[in-house]
N, C-alpha and C positions, 0 to 999 in steps of 0.2 A: 691138419692133424686128424687122424681117424678116431671115431668115437670109441670109448672104452666099453667092451662087451659086458662088463660087470656093472656098469653104471645104470642108475634107474632110467627108465624111459623118459624122454623129454615130453613135457606136456604140449598139447596143441597150441596153447597160448604162447609158450616159450618159442616154439619153432616158427609160428606165424610172426612173432616179433623179430626174429632173426632174419626171416625172408624180407620183411618190410625194410629193415635197416640196410640190407644189401641193395635194395632197389631205390633207396632214397636219392642217391646221386643222379639217377636217371630222370627224376621228376622235379628236382630242385631248380634246374635251369633248362627247361625243355627247349629243344630245337624247333625252329619254325621253317616253313616253306610256303611258297606261293603255288596254288594249284588252280587250274581252270575250273569254272563252275561245273562242267559236266563230269569232273572227277572229285567233286567236293562233298558229295552226299555222305553223311555220317562223320565227317571231319569236324574238329573242334576249332573254333575261331581263336586265333592268338591275340587278336585286338578287335576293338569295335569297328564296325563298318558303317561309315556315314554316306548318306546319299549325296551324289554330286549333282542331282537334278531335282526339280519339282516333279511330283507325281500326283495327278496326271501331268503329263508333259505340256498339255495345252487344254483349253476349255473345250469339252466335247459332250456329245449327246449320250444320255443314258438309255434312250429308247429309239426305235424306228418311229418316225412321225413327221411333224412339221415344226420348223423353227419359226417363232413369231415374237411379236412384242406382246407382253401380258396386257398392256393397255388396249390392244386391238381385239382381244378376246375376252374383255371384261364382261360384255353382254353377249350371250349366245342364244340361238345359233347365229353365226355370222359367216358370210361368204368372203373369201380372200383369194386374190389372184396368186397362182403359183408361178414364181418367176425363175425357178431353177431347181437343181437337184444336187445334193451334197452326199456322195457315197463315202464310206469309210476309206481312209487312205488318200482323201482329196488333199492336194498339196498347195493349191492356190487360194489365198485368202479371199473370202466372199463377204459382201455387205448386204444387209437386209434393208429394203426400202419400207418405210412405215406404211401400214395398211396392206401389206402383202405377206406371203408365206414362202418358205423354201423347204422343199422336201429334204429330209435328213435321215441318215442311217445311224444305228448304234455305233458309237466310237468316232463318228465324224466330227470335224471341227465345227463348233457353233459359230455362225456368222456374226460379224460385228453388227450391232444394232438389235440382235435378238436377245431376249432375256428369259425365255422359257421354251419348253418343248411340249407340244401337244401329241400324245401317243396316237398312232395311226388308228387304234381301236375307237378313238373319240372323234373320228373324222369320216367324211365321205367325199370322194372325188365326184363332183356333180357335173363337171365338164372336163373333157380331155380323157386320156388313157394313162395307165401306169407306165406303158412303154413309150408314151409321147405326151409330154407335159406342155406342149405348145398351146398357149391360150387357156391352160387349165384353170379351173376354179375348184377350191376345196371348201367344204362346209365344215366349220368347227362347231361341234355340238356340246362341248364342255369347256368351261373357262379354266384357266390355269394361272396360279400365282407366279410372281416373279421368282425365277430361280428353280422352278420345278423341273426335274429331269435334266438339269444341267450340272455336269461334273466340272467344278471349278479347278483351274490349275493349282496344284499344291494342296488340294483338299485331303489327299491321302498322306503325303509326307512332303516336307519342305527341304530344299537343298540345305545340307549341313546337319539335318536330323540323323539320329542313330537308326540305321535300318536293322542291324543285328548286333547285339551286345557281344563283348568278348566272352570267351569260355562257353559259347553256345554250340551244341552239337547240331550241325546243319541238317535240317529235314527238308523235304520237298517244298514246304511252304516258304522256308527261308530262301531257297534257291530261286523260287519264283519272284520274290520281292527283289532280290539282287539282280536278276536278269532284267526285270522290268525297269530298274534304275540304270541299266546299261553297264553293270559291273561284269567284267569279263573273267576276273580271277580274284581269289581271296587268300589272305594269309592265315594259315592254320598251323596247329601244333604238328610237328613231324611225328610220324608213327614210329614207335619202337620196333626195331628189327629183331625178330625172335627166330633162332635156329631150333629146329625140332629134330631130334635124333632118337630113333628107336633101335633097340638091339635085341639080338637073339637069333640063333641059327634056325629056330623053329618058325620064324616069321617069313611069310611069303606075300607077294603082291596079290591083291584080290583077283580072283578068277583063275589063279594058277594052281592046279591040283598038286597035292603032294602028301603022301602018307606020313603021319606023325608031325605034320606041320599045321600052322594056323595062319589065318589071314591077319594082316597087320591093321587092326582097328585103331591102335593108339595114334598112329601118324595122322590119320584124317581127323580123329577126335581132337587132338591137341591143336592142329591147324585151325579147326573151326572155333575152338574155345579162344585161341589167341586173337583171331580176327574179331570175334564177338566182343572181346575186351578192349578193342580199339588199337591193337597193334597189327603188324604185318609179318608174314612168314618170310624170312630171308632165305632159308634153306630148309629142305625136308629130306632127310636121308635115313638109310637103314643099313645096319651092318650085322654080320654074324657074330659068333662068339670069339673071333680072332682079335686079340688086343690091338694088333697092328692095324687091322681094318677099321676098328672103332677109332683109334687114334687119328687115322687119316681123315675121317669125316668130321671128327671134332676139330682138328686144326683148320680144315676148310671152313667150317662154320664160324670159328672164332674170327676169321678175317672179315666177315660180312654181317656180324650180329652184335646187337647190344646186350643180349642175354641169350642163354641156351637152356632148353628143357630137354631132358632125356627120360626115357622110360625103359625099365628093365635093367637087370645086371647089377643090382646093389645089395642083394641079400648076402647071407654068410656062407652059402654053399659054393660048389664048384661052378666054373664057367660064368662067373660074375664079372663080365668084361668091363662094365662101367666103373665098378669099384676098383678093379685092377689098374685101370688107366688113370682114374682121378686120384687115387690114394697117394701116389708119388707126387702129385701136384698140389698137395695140401688139402684134400677134401675132408670135410667133416661128415663121416658116415655114422648115422645114429638110428635109433628106434624112437618113434613117437608113439605115445600111449593112445593109439586110435585104431579103429578097425572099420573099413579097410584102409590101407595106406600107411601101415606101421613103418616099414623101411623108408628112410629118407636120407638124402645126402645133399650137401651144398659145397660149392667151391667157388673161388675166384681165380680164373685162369687167364693170364695175360690181360688182366683188368676187366674181364668179362664175367659177370655172375653166371654160374651154372647151377641149375636146380634139377636133381636127379630123383625121379619118382619110381615107385615099384611098377612092375610090368603088367600085372593083371589089369584088364581094361577098366573095371570099375574103380580099382585103386588109383589108377592114373587120373581118371576124371574127377574123383573125389578130392585128390590131392590138389589138383589145379583150382577147383572151386574154393577150397578151404584156405589155401596158402597164396595163390598167385592172382586170382581173379581181381580182387579189389586193388592190390598194389598196381597191377597193370592198368586198370581203369583210371586210377589216380594219376599215373604217369601220362595217360592219354587226355587228361582233363575231364574225365567222365565221373559221374557220381558213383559211389559204391552201391552194392546191393546187400543191405544189412539183413541178417537173420531176423525172423519175427516169431511171435508167440501164437500157437494154435493149441487145440486139444486133440488127444488121441480118440479115435473112434472105436478102437479095440485094444485089448491088452497086448503088450510086447515084452519080450525078454531081452536082456542085454548082457554084456560081458563085464563082470566086475573088474575094475582097474583099467579098463579101456574105454575111451570115448567112442561110442559107436555111431556110425552114420548110416542109418537104414534108408533105403529108397522108399519114397512115399508118394501117395496121390491125395491131393486135397479134394474135399467135397465141393459141391457147386458154389457154395458161399465163400469158400476159401478159409473157413474157420476151423475145420477139423481135418485130420489126416489119418490115412490107413496105410500100412505097409504095402508096397507094390510087388515085392518079391522077397526071396530069402536074403540073408546077410552076406553070402559068399561073394568074394571079389571077382569071380569069373562070370557072373550072371549079367552079361552085357545086354541081353535082350530084356531082362528085368529092369535094367537101368533105363532102357528106352521107354518103358511104360510110366516111369516116374516123372513128376514135375517138381519135386522137392527132395531134399535130404532131411531125414528126421534125426536131429542131434540129441543123442541120449548121453547123459553125463556119466563120468567114470564110476561114480558111486552107485549108479542104478543097476539093479538086477532084474526087477519086474516092475513095470508100470501098468496101472489099471486103465481101463477105458475112462475117458473124462479127465485124465491127468494132463496138466499143462506141459507142452514140449516146445522146443524151438525148431524151426525149419529154415533151411537155406533154399532159396529159389534156384531152380536149374535153368 
């Protein structure tokens, strides 16, 4: 059903609630998939991952030095015969004879019979050479207690312990722990597949010259916003103002997407191709009491939610942040990015009856904000300067410096 032109504009809260309801089915029973570790960065675990091994896997040396019995170095200095060498990666078990020492490298297996490591800095090879330990004698100049510089098996994690909890967004440190435990793949929440469709005869590919035309910034912006919110781009396409052309890319996107975002073509003028195609399919085309981003439309086509944003670049980005960012993050298992309170560094004017989202820059402490550019929805370079949106309430007309405001992190 198309929105009534005579109806009052919908509030931001009302439209946000509608969008959230439309996306609820996609997050209630999230799909899962198994991915190899080298493709798991940023993914969210669907279940806890338990270690199948002890870490460390075996008793090993924390330092380059000499493996000895602590009883043999209780009184120093003491000279011990060096009976062998244990490099990292040594695969044959070795035993230490009482009253002797074995040279050992960091990470190498500690020999049976040894209970401490003396770092090489506390020793001197008084007989023999580093490259020939035959008949070598090492002088130990500092005593060490039992267990010093010995990494015991399982001292980091025991087999069966939780390595990574469920609902964890995998960072490099998590992947390192999983790899160290021999985990090759991990079960994660499947990413929502989002189709991105931009419309307008005036849009051209970046780098293609054309009088009276503009580069398509919305396609790349929406793709980046979608991926940042934990989803994946299933298709990205552009059409001119021919309804048949837009209908073709829409139908193609419906086959491969969990939801679709469009930009442009929903105002009340001529050549509004998205409105023309979605209206017969039951779209709700409305106006939201906000600036930028007033024209909005929603539809469910073939069971797939469609969210239509206005085409001005700032309007498109603001619409995504206000309406879709947190619901998409929730579907991905990621925490929301809630607005927060700061103060104005300078006075601002707003539009009565419209909730205005000015672009802003925080001060160094993140406690105060200044406008980054004018309010117009075409100022995409001004948007690039901003790190927040300044949320000015509908009833505001003038706010003085020092006034409390809410900001949305970009």
